[in-house]
C-alpha positions in Angstrom: 73.9 -104.4 68.6 71.7 -101.0 67.8 68.2 -102.0 66.5 68.3 -105.6 67.6 65.0 -106.8 68.3 64.4 -108.1 71.8 63.5 -111.8 73.1 59.9 -112.2 73.5 58.3 -114.5 76.4 58.0 -117.4 73.5 61.8 -117.1 73.3 64.1 -119.1 75.4 66.9 -117.1 77.4 69.4 -119.7 76.9 70.4 -122.4 74.5 73.3 -124.8 75.6 75.9 -122.6 77.6 74.9 -119.5 75.1 73.0 -116.6 76.9 70.6 -115.0 74.1 70.9 -111.3 73.4 68.4 -110.6 70.8 66.8 -111.9 67.6 69.0 -111.5 64.3 65.9 -113.0 62.3 62.7 -115.0 62.1 61.0 -117.3 59.5 58.0 -119.2 59.5 60.4 -122.2 60.1 62.9 -120.8 62.4 64.3 -118.4 64.4 68.2 -116.8 64.5 69.5 -115.6 67.8 72.5 -113.8 68.7 74.2 -115.5 71.6 77.0 -114.9 73.9 80.0 -116.9 74.8 83.3 -117.0 75.9 84.8 -116.7 72.9 82.5 -113.8 71.5 79.4 -113.5 70.2 77.7 -116.3 68.2 74.5 -117.0 66.1 72.5 -119.5 66.8 69.8 -121.1 64.6 66.9 -123.1 66.4 65.1 -125.0 64.3 61.1 -126.7 64.0 60.7 -129.8 65.5 61.8 -133.1 63.9 64.3 -134.8 61.6 66.7 -134.1 64.8 68.9 -137.0 63.5 69.3 -135.9 60.1 69.7 -132.5 60.3 72.3 -133.2 63.5 74.3 -135.0 61.0 74.3 -132.1 58.7 75.5 -129.9 61.3 78.3 -132.1 61.8 79.4 -132.4 58.1 79.0 -128.7 57.8 81.5 -128.4 60.9 84.3 -129.7 58.6 84.1 -126.5 56.4 86.9 -124.5 57.2 87.1 -122.0 54.0 87.5 -118.4 55.4 85.0 -117.3 53.2 82.3 -119.3 55.1 80.5 -118.5 58.5 81.8 -121.6 60.7 79.3 -123.7 61.9 80.6 -124.2 65.8 78.2 -126.9 67.3 74.9 -128.2 67.7 72.4 -129.4 70.7 69.0 -129.8 71.7 66.2 -127.9 72.9 63.5 -129.7 73.9 63.0 -131.7 70.5 64.2 -129.2 68.5 67.8 -128.9 67.3 69.7 -125.8 67.2 73.1 -125.3 65.4 75.7 -122.6 66.7 77.5 -120.8 64.1 80.0 -118.0 63.7 78.5 -114.5 63.9 79.5 -112.2 61.0 79.8 -108.4 61.9 79.2 -106.7 58.6 76.9 -105.7 56.3 74.6 -108.0 54.1 75.1 -108.0 50.3 71.2 -107.0 49.9 71.8 -104.2 52.3 75.1 -102.8 50.6 73.4 -103.1 46.9 70.0 -101.4 48.3 71.9 -98.6 49.5 74.9 -98.1 47.0 73.8 -100.0 44.0 75.8 -102.1 41.5 79.2 -102.9 41.7 82.1 -102.8 39.4 84.0 -105.6 37.4 87.2 -105.9 39.9 84.7 -106.1 43.2 82.3 -108.1 41.3 85.4 -110.8 40.5 86.4 -110.9 44.2 83.0 -111.3 45.3 82.2 -114.2 43.0 85.8 -116.0 43.8 85.0 -115.8 47.4 81.2 -117.2 47.5 82.2 -119.7 44.7 85.2 -121.0 46.9 82.8 -121.5 49.8 80.3 -123.5 47.8 82.6 -125.3 46.3 84.5 -126.3 50.0 80.7 -126.8 51.5 80.0 -129.2 48.6 83.1 -131.0 49.0 82.2 -131.6 52.8 78.7 -132.9 51.6 76.6 -130.0 52.9 74.4 -127.7 50.5 73.1 -124.4 51.6 69.9 -124.2 49.3 69.2 -120.8 50.6 71.9 -119.0 49.1 70.9 -115.2 48.3 72.2 -111.5 49.2 70.9 -111.9 52.6 72.9 -114.6 53.1 76.2 -112.9 52.1 77.7 -110.5 55.0 80.7 -108.3 53.5 82.8 -108.3 57.0 86.4 -106.8 57.5 87.7 -110.2 56.2 85.9 -109.8 52.9 82.9 -111.7 52.0 81.3 -114.7 53.9 78.4 -116.7 53.4 76.3 -117.6 56.2 73.4 -119.8 57.4 74.4 -123.1 56.0 74.3 -126.6 57.8 71.1 -127.8 57.6 68.2 -128.3 54.8 65.5 -125.7 55.3 61.9 -125.5 53.9 61.5 -123.0 51.5 58.9 -120.5 52.1 55.9 -120.9 49.6 54.8 -117.1 50.5 58.0 -115.4 49.9 59.1 -114.6 46.2 61.3 -117.2 45.0 63.8 -114.6 43.3 66.8 -116.6 44.2 65.5 -120.1 44.4 66.8 -123.0 41.7 64.0 -124.0 39.1 63.9 -127.3 41.1 63.4 -125.7 44.3 60.7 -123.7 42.7 59.0 -126.8 41.5 58.8 -128.9 44.5 61.5 -131.2 43.5 64.5 -132.7 45.2 67.3 -130.2 45.2 71.3 -130.8 45.7 74.6 -128.8 44.8 73.5 -127.6 41.4 70.4 -125.4 43.0 73.1 -123.6 45.1 74.9 -122.5 41.8 71.8 -121.3 40.5 71.1 -119.4 43.6 74.8 -118.0 43.5 74.4 -116.9 39.9 71.2 -115.2 40.7 73.1 -113.5 43.7 75.8 -112.3 41.2 73.6 -111.0 38.6 71.9 -109.0 41.5 75.4 -107.6 42.4 75.8 -106.5 38.8 72.8 -105.1 38.2 70.9 -104.0 41.3 67.7 -106.0 40.6 66.9 -109.7 40.7 67.5 -111.3 37.7 63.9 -112.8 37.2 62.2 -109.8 38.8 60.8 -109.0 42.4 57.0 -108.5 41.8 54.5 -111.3 42.6 55.7 -114.6 43.7 54.0 -116.5 40.8 55.3 -114.3 37.9 58.6 -114.7 39.2 58.3 -118.5 39.3 57.4 -118.6 36.1 60.7 -116.6 35.1 62.8 -118.7 37.2 61.0 -121.8 35.6 60.9 -120.9 31.6 62.8 -117.3 30.9 66.2 -116.5 30.5 68.0 -114.0 32.4 69.5 -110.9 30.7 72.8 -110.7 31.5 74.2 -108.3 29.3 75.3 -105.7 32.1 77.8 -108.2 33.7 81.2 -108.3 32.6 83.2 -110.9 31.4 84.4 -113.5 32.3 81.6 -113.5 35.0 78.9 -113.3 32.4 79.4 -116.8 30.7 80.0 -118.1 34.0 76.7 -117.0 35.6 75.0 -117.8 32.1 76.2 -121.6 32.7 74.8 -121.6 36.4 71.5 -120.5 35.5 70.6 -123.4 32.9 67.0 -124.2 34.1 68.3 -128.0 34.1 70.4 -128.7 37.0 72.6 -131.1 35.1 73.6 -128.6 32.6 75.3 -126.3 35.3 78.8 -126.1 36.3 80.1 -127.2 39.7 81.3 -125.0 42.4 85.2 -125.8 41.4 84.0 -125.4 37.7 82.8 -122.0 38.2 85.9 -120.9 40.4 88.2 -122.1 37.7 86.3 -120.3 35.2 86.4 -117.5 36.8 90.3 -117.4 37.1 90.5 -117.8 33.2 89.5 -121.5 32.3 86.5 -120.8 29.8 83.5 -122.5 30.5 81.8 -124.5 27.5 79.0 -122.4 25.6 75.5 -124.0 27.1 72.4 -124.7 24.8 69.8 -122.5 24.3 68.0 -122.1 27.8 65.2 -125.1 28.1 62.1 -124.5 30.3 62.2 -126.7 33.3 59.5 -129.1 33.0 59.9 -131.6 35.6 62.4 -133.4 37.9 66.0 -134.3 37.1 68.9 -136.1 38.4 70.4 -133.7 41.1 73.4 -136.0 42.5 75.7 -133.3 40.6 76.1 -131.6 37.2 77.7 -132.8 33.9 78.6 -131.5 30.9 75.8 -130.6 28.6 75.1 -133.9 26.3 76.1 -133.7 22.9 73.5 -133.8 19.6 72.7 -137.2 18.9 72.5 -136.6 15.2 76.7 -135.5 15.5 77.4 -138.3 18.0 75.7 -140.9 15.3 78.1 -139.2 12.5 81.3 -139.3 14.9 80.8 -142.4 15.4 80.6 -143.9 12.0 83.5 -141.9 11.1 85.4 -143.4 14.0 84.7 -146.8 12.9 85.5 -146.4 9.4 89.1 -144.8 10.1 89.4 -147.7 12.7 88.9 -150.1 9.9 91.1 -148.5 7.6 94.0 -148.2 10.1 93.7 -152.2 10.6 93.9 -153.0 7.3 96.5 -150.8 6.8 98.6 -152.5 9.7 98.0 -156.0 8.2 98.8 -155.1 4.5 102.4 -153.6 6.0 102.8 -156.8 8.4 102.3 -159.1 5.2 104.5 -157.0 3.1 107.0 -156.9 5.8 107.4 -160.8 5.6 107.3 -161.1 2.0 110.0 -158.6 1.2 113.9 -160.0 1.2 115.2 -156.7 2.9 114.0 -154.4 5.4 111.9 -151.8 3.4 113.1 -148.1 4.1 110.0 -146.4 5.8 110.2 -142.4 5.6 109.3 -140.6 8.9 107.8 -137.3 9.1 109.6 -134.7 10.8 108.4 -133.7 14.6 105.8 -130.9 14.4 106.8 -127.7 16.3 104.1 -128.4 18.8 105.9 -132.0 19.7 109.0 -130.2 19.6 107.7 -127.4 22.1 106.1 -130.2 24.5 109.5 -131.8 25.0 111.4 -128.6 25.3 109.6 -126.6 27.8 110.5 -127.0 31.3 109.3 -125.3 34.7 111.7 -127.3 37.0 113.8 -125.6 39.1 113.1 -122.8 42.3 110.7 -120.2 41.7 109.8 -117.0 43.9 107.2 -114.4 43.9 103.4 -113.4 45.4 99.9 -114.6 45.2 97.1 -112.5 45.8 94.2 -113.7 48.0 91.3 -112.0 49.6 93.7 -110.4 52.6 96.2 -109.3 50.2 99.7 -110.5 48.8 101.6 -113.4 50.3 105.2 -114.3 49.2 105.4 -117.6 47.7 108.3 -120.0 47.4 107.9 -122.9 44.6 110.1 -125.9 44.1 109.0 -127.7 40.7 110.3 -131.2 40.1 110.0 -133.2 36.8 109.5 -136.5 37.4 108.7 -137.6 33.8 108.3 -135.9 30.5 105.2 -133.6 31.6 104.4 -135.2 35.1 105.4 -132.6 37.5 105.7 -132.5 41.7 105.9 -129.4 43.7 106.6 -127.9 47.0 104.1 -124.7 47.5 106.1 -123.0 50.6 104.3 -119.3 51.6 105.3 -116.7 54.3 103.7 -113.4 55.1 104.5 -110.2 52.9 105.6 -106.8 53.7 102.2 -105.4 53.0 100.2 -108.4 54.5 102.5 -109.1 57.6 99.6 -111.5 59.2 99.9 -114.5 57.5 101.8 -117.5 59.3 104.3 -119.7 57.1 103.2 -122.7 55.8 103.7 -125.6 52.9 102.2 -128.4 51.1 102.7 -130.8 48.5 101.3 -130.6 44.7 101.5 -132.6 41.6 100.5 -131.8 38.2 101.4 -131.8 34.8 103.1 -129.6 31.9 101.2 -130.0 28.6 102.9 -128.2 26.0 103.1 -124.7 27.7 100.1 -125.3 30.0 101.2 -125.7 33.5 98.6 -127.3 36.0 99.6 -127.8 39.5 97.2 -129.0 42.4 97.7 -129.1 46.3 97.7 -132.7 47.4 99.0 -132.9 51.2 100.1 -130.7 53.7 103.8 -130.4 54.9 103.4 -127.8 57.3 99.4 -126.7 57.8 99.1 -123.5 60.1 95.7 -123.2 61.5 92.9 -124.1 58.8 94.6 -122.7 55.8 93.5 -124.7 52.7 95.4 -125.9 49.8 95.2 -124.0 46.4 96.0 -124.9 42.7 98.1 -123.0 39.9 97.2 -122.4 36.5 99.3 -120.5 33.8 100.1 -120.4 30.3 104.0 -120.0 29.6 105.4 -117.6 27.6 108.1 -119.7 26.5 110.0 -123.1 26.4 112.2 -121.8 29.4 110.4 -119.0 30.9 111.8 -116.4 33.3 108.7 -115.6 34.8 105.5 -117.2 35.3 102.1 -115.2 35.8 98.8 -117.5 36.0 95.8 -117.9 38.2 95.1 -119.3 41.8 92.6 -121.9 42.4 90.6 -122.1 45.5 90.8 -120.5 48.6 89.4 -117.1 47.5 92.8 -116.2 45.7 92.9 -115.0 42.4 96.7 -114.2 40.4 100.0 -115.7 40.9 103.6 -114.2 39.7 107.1 -116.2 40.2 110.3 -115.7 38.8 112.9 -118.6 37.9 115.8 -118.4 41.0 118.5 -120.9 39.4 119.1 -119.0 36.3 
């Protein structure tokens, strides 16, 4: 690699079976080397001494992440009393360098970047791994699209670095978990959209103050990205979206509005975000109303039963006609065979979908994919799905593989039907770095 810093006398020449060819990055806590192996170049991070067992366990968890938009962790080993982690080396341009060189990106490009990186975080978090160092330098734009790099072990933040992409809890020195990754992800997306870090890049103390207390200006961001980033930049960790929720919102599931930004005053639970709590006054009123309604319903039922026993003949009870919404729920159908395409990072893929309605509204399906003429490198595969048809809202989620090629991931489907028995369905694909799908009914 041209311009790669050479090894010094303090650097090892080998780590395990890997010969080291140069230094990719040095920090006050670790060194990342370019290594050579029979399978090709790898990135090897040599960590400081201590915490070997816990770090080894995290590296092992990271090996289970197979999302294409993540640089794979391939293994780990010991160099004396120090752990090293071997990962896929991604040839490409860091997002930070691209933005510095070419400036902010357009809406379509931002959407692809946001979907790929949110999908990467979702896969990591579901494997029990957090990044805790995500930023524009950790996203590399390679020939296969964006990839998140540099995760697998918990790292100490550099106290001398400007905390432009760290979460408030990290800046305040409190424990951090997956919600911190969502804050860093949102700050990175804002940077890609504007060309500047959302909380500035001046003195570290000034940036830290803004991260803790000042909302970011997101007016230049396009929708729906702006709303998703706004939720993920909440100062309190439990007000942020999860990675899976962020990905779904990017594909059309509108995130709920968050309360006015609150300063980060201290530690909060970091075990995972939950919806923002409702106001206490509203909850009290709602509870009282619910209680009154319940009492009235019980009284009405009791009166009806008493009157029914006294009456010599059955009373005739008028029933309301079914509403239009109820009729739609019972009439709408998507059962049958469908064919079309869906779009992922690498392009269009041919889709065959067989949907079965087990009971009203309860669906099962088989999702089968093969190569498309414009994307011939895709191997065939299939997986089973389960889901629901609520009125005209279709939801299907991958459940188990039938034929899994390599390390492909299952996805979900979301769509709003145009009529009760549609001839075509267009919607969004959830997960796997994919975006949209369009299918046509084959059993007309």
